[in-house]
Each structure stands twice: as C-alpha cells, then as structure tokens.
N, C-alpha and C positions, 0 to 999 in steps of 0.2 A: 623141923620135921618136914619130909617131902610127902605131899598128899598123894593118896593112892588114886590113880586115874582109872576110870571105868574101862573094862574090856567089853568089846562088842560081842553080844550074845544073840543067839536066835530067839525067835519068839517061843519055841518049844522049851528051850532052856530057861527063859524068863518065867514061863507058867509053872515050872517045876519048883521055883523058889518060894519060900515061905513069904508071907506078907512083910515080916520085919526085914527080911533080907532084900525085897523088892524096894522097900522104902530107903534102905541104906544105899542101894544101887541108885536110886533116884537123887539122893542127896550127893553122890559122887558126880552124877551128871550135872547137877546145879553148880558144882564147884569148878567145872571146866572153865577155861578162859573164853572169853567172847570169840576172839578170832585171831588167826596167827598175826594178821596185820597189826592188831592192838597188843600183841604180846612182846615179850623181850627176847624172844627166841630168835637165833640166827638162821636156823634151818627148821623147816615145816616138817616136824617128826609125823604129823598126822597123815602126810602123804606117803611116807616111808613105811609106816606101822599099820597094817590094815587091821590089827586086832585091838588096838587101844584107841580110845577117844580123848583127844586133846582139846578140841575147840567146839563151841556151840554152833558156830556158823558153818557147819558141815552136814552133809547128808547123813553121815554115820550117827551124829548126835541127835539130829532131828527124828530119825527113824527109831532110834533107841528110846527116846524120850516119849514119842507117840505110842510105842509098843508097851512101855511100862505104865503109862497113864491108862491105856485101854485095859490091861490086865487088872490094874488096882481099882478100876471103876466097878469091876464085877466081884470084888472081894468084899468080905464083911468089914465094916467100919471099926476102927480101933478107937476105943474111948478111954 
C-alpha cells in the first residue's frame, strides 16, 4: 500500500482543519522520508512537485511541521 504524502497547505487552511485532521496531517508529515539523499528515488520529486511534501530535510516540511505544531499548541488537548 502506498502511503499518502502530505500536501502543502497554507496556515489559513491548516487552521480550518479539525484537531483530528491536524493530527492526521502531522502523522503524514512524520512518515515522510528523511532526505532525498537517503531515499531510493532516482529523481527528486520534491523539487518538481511544489504541492506535495516528500522529505523532512526541506523547507516545505519544516515550515508545515512548525505551522501544525503552533496551531495544535493552541487547541484543546485530547484525552
């Protein structure tokens, strides 16, 4: 089964998501590979596809991760 890669979303779009959806997005971010160099890909699709996040060692991933964490910090805790 192919894992679903996270799409790049604006802060405004992330804020509109329910907490459960934000947590699912965060999980997809965590499932990205570390870097193109450490992957088995021949072509760096992250450079060709501006909408999808493939690797953690990119500005897109770091920005998305930081945004999600900042939004979740202000949400009610799930118990």
